[in-house]
N, C-alpha and C positions, 0 to 999 in steps of 0.2 A: 502493499499501499503503500502511494507518494504522499511525501511530505508537503501541506500549502504555508510553509510559516509567513508567506504575503497576507493571507485570512487576520494574523496579529497584526499588524502592521493598520491593518484597517479596522478593525474595533478597536486599537484605540484610544478614548477619547479625550481633545482636548480641549478648552475653551480662553477664549483669550478675558481681559483683565476685563472687561467691558459689551462679554459675551460675544465679543466675536470667535470665527471657525475654526481662527489658526489661533497659537496660542501667543501670550502680549512677547514679545524680544524683552530682558533684561539687562537693559541698556545701561550698566553700572558696575562701577570695578567692585565697591563698597557696599555695604547695610549697614544701616540701625538697629538698634537695639533697645528694649524699653527698660532693659536690666543691664547692671554689670554681669550678674551671675549667669543669665543667658548667653551673653556673650563668651563667657569661659566656657560656660559648655555647651557651644557651639560648636569653636574651637577646639575644644577634645573631642569632636566627633559625639556629644551624645545628647544634643536637641533635633531632631529632623522637624524637617520644614523651615530649621532656619539657614540663613545663609550669610558668613562675615565678609571674603571677600574672593572675586571671583577668580582666581588663581584653584580655591578650596575647589569650587565649583560655584553652577547658577543655573537658576531653572529652565532658561534654553537648556543647556547642557547635559540637563538631568531626561526633561523632552525627550532629547534623539540619545540620548544613553537606550532608555525607556525601550524606543519603540527599534533599536537594532538590538537592546538584550530578547524583545519579543521575535524579530523576524529567524536572531541564529538560534531560540530555544533556551535559554541562560536565562540565571537570575537578573545576573544584573550587567549593564555595560557603563565605561568608563570613556568617553570623548578626547580628542587631542588634538595638535593642532596640526601635526600630520602620520603620514602612515609608519613613518620612522621615529615620532614622538610618542607614535604605540608599541613596536615592536624594541627600542632598545633598553624601555622601564621594564617590560613585562621578563628579558631575558637577565638584564641588573637583578628586579625580586625575588628572581626562582637561583642565583646562583652565587653565591660568595667565591673570596678568593680560594686557589685549589682546588671548582667545581669546572667539570664539564660538559658540553657540550655536543650531541650527535645529530647534527643538521644534512637535509637532503644538498647536496651538490650543484645543484639547478636552482639558485634561490633569487631574487630583486636584488639586484648588483652593491644596494646600499647596504642592503641588508649581511650581504655575504662581503663587502668592506669590515662591516661593522665587529660581525664576527672572529674574521682573521689575522684586520690590524690592528682595532681599539680593541676589543676586552681581552688581548691576551696583554695589554698597557696594565690592568686591573689582573692578571693570572687568574682567567679565566679562558680555559682553551676550546678549541672545534674541531671535530674530527665529520672530516667531509666524505658522504657516500653517495649511494645511486642504494636511493630514497626508496627503487620497485621492489628490492632484492633487499627480500625482511630479514635472509640470512647474519648479509650483507652488514644489515643496519644493528642486528643484535651483537656479531663480533664487535663494530664498534667500540659499544658500550662495554665501561668500565667501572670499579668503584666507584670514583667520580662522580660521573654523568648525573647530574640532575636535572637533565631537559634535552628531552626530543625535539624537533623543529623541521619543519615542511610548509609547503605552499601545496593547499588540493592539487592544483594543477598548476604547473611551475614556469616561472619565468628568466627562460624564454621561450626552451624547450618542450613547454605542454606535457611535461611527462605526470602522470595522474596517481598519486599515495595513493594505497592499504591504507584508509584512517582505522579500518577498524583492526585490522593485522596491528599498524601500527597499537591503537592502545593496547587492544592485548599486552604487548610489549611491555608498551609503559607501566601496564598495573606490574607485569610481572616483575619490574624491576624498579620500579616504586619510583618512576620517574613521570615526569609532566609532558604529558603528547600537547606542542603551542602548534595552532594550525594556523596558518596563513589564508584567508580566500577571497584575496583580491579578485583572483583569476574567475572565482565562478560564485556569485550571489545568489542562493535562492538555488542554483543548482546542484550544491551541497548544502549541507548543513551540518560542520564538524565536529558541535557539539552530543546531535544524536545519534555520531554517529563514538563515540568514544572519544571526541580531544577536551582536552581537560580545561583550555585557552585558545580563545579564537580570533582572530585580527586581522583588521581592516586598511585596506587605504582607502578611508571615505571619497580622496581627489579622482576615482578611478569610475568604476560601474555605478555605483551606489548614489553619490555626486550626480554626475551622468551632463554636467556642461560646462566640463573643464575651464570652473570661476573659482572653485574654492578647492583648497590643501587642509585635508583633515584625515584625523587614525581613531580607528576604538579601536577597546580593551572585549572579548565581551566574555564572560566568566560567572564563576561565583560571589557571591556577595561577600562571601571568607576574602576571596582575593582580591577583588576592588578595593575591599575597605584597607587589605594592606599595602594597596598602592596608592591609597590617598592618606594614609596614614600621614598626619605633621612630622614627626615622629623622627620615620624609616621608612614613608611609603613611595619607593622612584618617579612616580607619574610626579607626585607634588614636589618634590626635591627639586626632581629637573625644567617644571616651569612646561611643560609643553603640556602648556592651553589652551584650549580653545576657544575664538572670542562668540562670545555671545551673535551676531548678526549671522557669522556664517555657520552656526547652528543651527538657528532658526530655519537658511535660506540648504541648507542642506534634509533637512527634517521636512521640506514642501517637497521638496526633488527624490525622493526617499518612496513616496505615499504611488509615484509611478514605476518604481523601478521591479516589481511583476509587468507590466506591459511591453518595458523598453528590454529585458531581457526575453521576453520569449521571441522578439523582433532580432534583437543581438544573434539569436541560438537561430534562428531562422535563416537566416541571411548569409550568418557562417558557414550554416549545413551546408545550403546550397552551391555554398563558391567552390568549397573542399572537395568536393564528390564532381563538383564541375573541372575545376585543378586537374587533382588526381587523374581524372579518366584522360586527361591530354599529356597526361605523362611527365607533368610535374611532381616533381618527392616533393608531396603535400604530409602535415600533420596536422590531426583535430581529432580530440576524443571522441565522437561524432562516427568517423570510416570504423570501419571494420579495419583495419591494415593498421590501426593506432596499437599497440603492442600493450595497452590498458583498459581498452575501447569497455571489455567486460567488467571488469573495476569501474569504471566509471560511472556504465551503466549500474552496475548492484548499487551502488552508492544517489544514486542522482534523484529528486525531484522528477518526475518525465515532465512535467507542465513546462518548463524553465528551458530545457535542449539542456545540451553540452555546450551552453557558453560563446560569446562571442570573437574567440581567438584564435588565431590558424597563423600556421608561417607556410612557406613555401622556401622552397632552395633553388637561388637559381644558375649557382655553377660560382657566383666570383664578384667580390664587390663591388668589380664597376657596371656588370649587370646588375645587381641591386639598384644603385646609385642614380644607373642610366634609366631603370624603370620606373623608382619613387618618380624621379621629378618630371618622367611623361606624366605617370597618372595625374599627379601634381598640375602639372599645366594644362590635363582636360580635365579638370575639376571631380576626379574621382575619390577624392580625403586630400589631406595634410601629412607629409614628410616632420611625422613629429612623433615625439614620448609620448608618453602616458597612454591610457583606455580608457574605452566607455563615453565617449562622445558620440555627439547625434551622426559624425559624419566619421567615414572608414580615419583610419590616425594608421600610418606604417612607419617602421624604422626600420633599420640594420643592426640587431640587439651586440653583437660582437662590437661595433664598434665607438656604441653609446649605451644601454640603458644599467649594458651586463659590462663595461667597460671596465672595471673591479676588477675581474678578473683574469688576471696571467693571461697571454694566447695559448698558452701550453695547456692548461688546464681547461679552458673552451675547449682546443681540437681534441682531448683528452675525452671530453663528455659531449663531444658532436658537433658542438656550437660552432659552422664553419661560417667564414664570410662571405660568404652566397644566398645566409639566409635571411629570407626576408619576414620581421613578425606584425601579422595585420590585427590590427582591433579592427573589427566589421561591423559598418555604421546601422545605419537604420534605415537604407536606402525601401521608397515605396516600390520604386521599380531591379529588385535585383536580376534578373533577367537582362534587360537594358544593362547596366553597370557588370554585370559579369563580361560580356561581348564588349565592353570598348576595352575594360581592361585582356580581353585574350588581342583583341586591337594591339595594344602596346606593349604585350610581350615578341606579339607577328609581325609588326616593327622593329624591332629590338634583337630579331630572328631568337628567341628565343624557347621560341618554341618550333622550330623547326624536327627534324626529325633527327639530326645528329649533335644537336642541343639535348632536345630532351632525354635520347639515349644516353650523352656522357652526365647528366643532371643526376639520373635513377641511380647510373653506377655509383 
C-alpha cells in the first residue's frame, strides 16, 4: 500500500492573526514578556508557545517545520538557513571527537567536502563506500562508527539506497541512519522505512522556484530538542537560522509539491525512456535498466513516480558543454546548478556541483566528464521538448550511430 504523505500537509490548518488563510509572518527578531520568570523559562526551553529570540525559533519557522514533519511522517522538524545548515549540525550533534561516519561515496559535493576535509579537523573521520552494497557498508563499520549517511537518490549518479536494509544495519550496530531526501521528496519516505533522521535542502524541489535557500532536519522530538538546546545544540550554537519571511514563502510553495512532483516525474520518465531508446547511456531510477530499479519501486509512494532527476552521458565534456549551450539557446532549459525549478536545469556535475570530489575519485565512482545531470522541468508539452532536445543532439552528431556506439561502450 502506498503512503500519501502530501495529504498530511493539506490537512494542516493555520489561520493568520486576523483570520487570514495563510498564517501571519512573525517579522520580529525578539519578543516581549509579561514577566521575567516567563523569559527565563522560555530561554531554558520550558515554556511552550512562548518565543524569546528568532535564532531559537519563530512561529513562521514552526509552521513550516510542522508541515515538513507531516510530509516525512516524523514527530517534528527544525528548519535552517540552507541544506548544509541542516546537514552539518546533524553530523556534529551525533558525533564527538574520535567518532566515525560511514557515508555513501556519491553525495552532494558540499556534504562530501564537509565530511572529507572539514570534519577531520574535529577528529571525526569518514569512510566513503558504495552504499548499494550492504556487505561493503557493514564491513566499513568500526567500534567508533556513530552514523550511516546516505542520500535516498544520490547526487549526481542517481544511485538508490536500500533504506530498509541500511536501517537494519544501523539498528544492529546501534548507529543513527541519516538520509538526505532532497532528490526524492514524496516519492520516498525514509522515516517510514527506518531512517532516524531525514534531511532536505528546501532550496530544491520543495520550494520549487529557485528563489530561496533553506534546509530542514526531520526527526524525533528528542533529537530536535537536542539540536536546539541553548547550551549544547549544534543547530542553535552554529546559528543557521532560517528567516521568517523565507519560511512563509516555502510553506506556501510546499502546498503544491505533490502536484509538481507528479509532473516532474512524468516528464523525466518520458525523456529517460526516449533517450535510452535513442542509444544514449541514460540513468533514471524508473528505467528497468537501472541497477536499483526494483529497490526504488519497493520503497516508493507510487503516485509521485521516480522523481525528476536523470543523467545522460554524451562521451566528453566538450560534447556536454556544447549540448547544454545549444539547449539553453533554444530555450529548452538553463545551464545552471540546483534542481526542482519549473524550467529544466542541466549541468556537468564533474566540473560543478561535484567538483569538490577529486578527479580520481570521480573516475572510480563512475562520474565521467561527459555526464550531464538534468533536473527535468514542468513542461506542458514534453513530446515537443524531447524532439527539440533530440534535434540539438543530432546537430552536434551526438546521436549518429558511431557516436551512440562509443557512448554505450
